[in-house]
N, C-alpha and C positions, 0 to 999 in steps of 0.2 A: 614584508608588507602583509597585513592580515588579509586572508581570503575567506569568503563567506559562502557556505552552501545552504540552500533551502531544501529541506526534506519534507516529504508529504506522506501522511499515513494511509494505510489501506483498511480493508474490512476488519472489523473488530473494534474500531474506534468510535462507532456510532453510539449516540445516546439522544434521547428525546430532549430537545432544547438546543442542540448544537447549532452554532451559527447565529443565534438570536442576539447575543450581547454585542457582537462586532458589526452585525449588518442586518438587522431586522428589516430595514427598508431598502436593502440593496437590490438593484435591478437584476442581479443574477438570479434571484428566485423566480421572477416573472419569466425571464428568458428560459430557464430550465423547465418551468412548468409548461410553457408553450411547446417545448420539444416533447415533453413526456405525456401531455394530455391530462394531467391532474395537478392539484395544488401541492407542490413539493414543500413549499414553506410551511404550510399547515401540517403536513406529515412530520417534518423535522421538529417543529416547535411543539406540536400537540400530540403526536402519535396517531393511532395506537402503536405501541412498541412492537407488537406482533407483526404489523405491516412494515414497519421500518426495518426490521431484521431480515425480511425477505431479500435475498441478494440482488434481485432485479431492481429493488427500491434502494437498498443500502448503497449500492455502488454510485448512482447519480447523486444521492444525498451527501455522501462523504465528499465526493468531488466538488459539489457546489459549495458546501460549507468550507472546504479548504480554499477555494478560489475567493470566497467572500473574505476569509482571513488574509489571503494574499493581497487583495485589493486594499485592505486596511493598512497592511504593512507598507506596501509600495506608495501609498498616499503620503507617507512620512518622508519619502525621498531616499529610502534605503536601497542600496545597490547590492547585487550578489554576483558570484563568479561561477557557481555550479548549481545544478539541481539533481535531485534523485527522489525516488518514491518507492515505497514498499508495496509491491503487487499493484493493486488498483491505484495506489498513489503515484505510480509512474505516469498515469494519464494526467493527473494534476500537474506533475512536474513538466510534462510536455506542453501544457497550456501556459505555464509560467515561462517556459523557454521560447514561446511563440510558434511552436510547431503546429499546434491545433487551435482552431477557433473553439471558444468555450462551448457553443451550441453543438458542434460536431463531437466534441469530447463527451458531452452529456448523452447524446444519441448513441454513441458507440458503447459507453459503459453500461447503459441500459440494456442494449443488445447482449453485451458480454455477460451480464448477470443472468439474463434469460437463457442464454446458450449453456452456461455453466450449470444452471439448475436443471435444465432438461437433459443434460448429458448423462446424469446418473439418477435413477429413481430415488425419491425420498427414503431415507433410512438405510440405503445400500452403500453409502460412502461416509467416511469419517476422517477426522484429523485429531492428532494428539501432540502436545508439547512434551518433550522429554528434557528434563532438567538435571544438570549435574552428572552427565554421563559423557565420556569421551565420544566424539563424533564417529570415530571408526567403529566403536561398539554399537552405536545406534544403527549405522549402516548394516552391521553384522546381524543385528536383531531383525531388521527388515528382510534381509536375505534369507534368514532362517524361517521367517513367517510366510514366505511367498508360496509355500505349498498349500496354503489356505486361501490365497487370493492375491491380488495386486496390492503392493504397499511399497512406499519409497520415501526418501527424504524430500520434504517440500519446502521448508524454510531453513536456511542456515543463518540464524538470526544473530547470534553472539556466542562467545565462548561459554560452553555449558548450557546452551539453549538451542535445541534442534526440534523442528516440527516435522512430523511424518503424516502421510496421507495415503488413502487407498480404500479398498473395500472394507466395510465395517468389521467383518470377521477377521480379516488379515491385520487390520490396525490393532484390534483388541489382542490378537496373538502377539504382535510385535511389542505391545505395551507390557504384556506379561514377561516376555523375554528381556526387555530393557530393565524392568525391575529386578529380575534375577541377575542381571549383569552389573547391578549396583547403582541404577539411576536414583537420585535423591528424591525425585518426585516426577510423576507422569500425570498429565491433565488432559482428559478428553475435551476438545474444544467445541463450543456451541455454534457450529457452522452447519450450513445446509448442503454442502457438497465438498468432495475431496479436492480442493483447489491445488494446482501445481503438481498434479500427478498424471500418469498416462491415461487415467480414466477420463480426463478432460479432452482427449483428442477430438471427439466430435464437435466440441465447442470451439476448439482452435480452428478447425476447418471452416466453420460458419463465420467466425469472427474475421477471418482473413478477407472474405468477400466484402464485409462491411467496411473494413479499413481501406481497402483498395478503391472504394467509391467516394472517399472524402479527400479534400485537398490537404496536403501536408507540406509544411515549409521547412527549410533548413533552420536549425536551432540557433537562437541568438546567443545563448550560453550553453556550454556543454552539459550533457546528461550522463551520469554514470548509471549503466543499465543493471537490471536485476539478473539477466541470464548470463552475461559475460563479465560483469563487474568491470566493464570497459567504458571508455569515453566515447560518446556519440554526438555528432553535430550534423551528420549527413541525412537529409530527409529520406533518401532512397533506402536507408537501412531501418527506418522506424517500423514499418509493417512487419518485417522479419523478426525484429526484436520482440514486438508485442505478441505476435503469434506464438513464437517459441516460449514466451513467458507463461502461457496458459498451462503447459504440460511440464515445465522445467522448474527446478528449485529456484527460489529467490535467494541469491547469494549476497545477502545483506551485509554480513560481516566483512566479506571481501570488498564489497562496494564502498563501505565506509573507510576501510583501510586504504583503498585506492584514492579516495578523496583526500585523505590525510597525506598520502604520498604526493599528491598534486599541490600540496601546500595549504589545504583547508585547515584552519584552526578554529573556526567558528561555525557551528551548525545551528540552524534555526528550524525547528519543527513547526510547520505551518498547517493548521487544521485541528480537528477535534482530537483530544487526548494527548498523552505524553509518553506513549509506549516506546516510540522510536528514540526519544531522549534518553530513556533508561538504557536501551540497547547500545546507543552510541557511547555513553559513558563507560560501558564495559569493554568496548572495542578500542577506543582511543582515550585513555585515562586522563590525558592532559588537555583535551579539547574543551573549548568553551561551548556549552550546550544551552540553548535558549528555546523558547517556544512561543507561539502566538495562536491562542484559541479563544481568547476573550479579551475584554478591555484591560483587565489587570495584568495579564501576561504580556499584552502588547506594550503597555507602559514599562513593565519591568525589562523587557527586551530592549526597548529604546534607551532606557537608562544605562543598561549594560554596554550598549554600543555607543554611548556618549551622544545620543540624539534626543530630541524632544518631539512630542506629537504636534502636528500642525492643526489638530482639531481644536 
C-alpha cells in the first residue's frame, strides 16, 4: 500500500509573493500577523525583500506560507502517513502533525529567528554548500580549518551535497581546503547566521525556555526528526529534539532514507520552493516526488495522486 510523507521547507525557500496564489485570503495571515504585531501578508506578498530575508521575519513567513499550502492540500481530502521538515520546516511539520497550535508555532519561530540572529554578530558567521565531494573529505576539511575558528558540518542534505557552518574565517578556510580536496563546486550561502553549528548554543538555551512555555500534544502522525533521523510521536521528546536541532546537523539524507525504509513511496513538498524535491530524488531514486506551492502544483499533485480539487 502506498504511504505518503509530507515534507516542509526551511529557510532559503523564501521569495516575495510566496503563498499568494494558494491562499491570499487565508485566515492564517491574520492569525500570524496578530502574533507578530505586523502585517505578515503584506511583507510576504509585497516585500521589501531585504526585510523578508531577515531570519526573524523569514522563519514565520515560510512557516505561514507552508501552512497555507497545507490547508489547500488538506481541503482536497488528502491523507498522509508521515511528516518531516528541513530545519525550520520541522515546525511546520509539527503543526501538520497536530503537536503545535499554529499561533504557538509562529510565536516560537519568530523568537527562534531573533535568538539565532543575536547569537552571532553580523558578518562573523557563514555557511557554505560543498558539492561533489565525499562527506568524509568535507569533515576532514572542517577539522583542518578549526585552527582558524569554529566550523562543522551543518546539513547532510543528499549524496554529494553537504553544508558547513561556523565563523566566517573558518568557513572560508574550509572552503579552500574542500576545493583542494576535489570539490566540484563550493557556494557561500546568503544567510545571516551560521545555523546548525556550535555557535548557535546561546540561541538554543533561550529557545528551550520558549518551547517549555507552550502546550505540545502527542503527534497524530509520526515525524522523522532532523537530529536523529528517527521516528517521533511522543510530545515529551519534542522540546529536546528542537533544542538540539539548533546546534546539530540536519541529517536530511538519513531522514528521507528512514521514511523510505518505513514504506514511504510518495513525498509531497508543501510550501515555497522545490529544493527538497530535488534532494529527495537524489536520495530515493524510485520515489514519487510531488510539491504544493501554488495552484498549478496543487492540481498537478492531485492528478498524480488520482484525486481532483474540491474547489
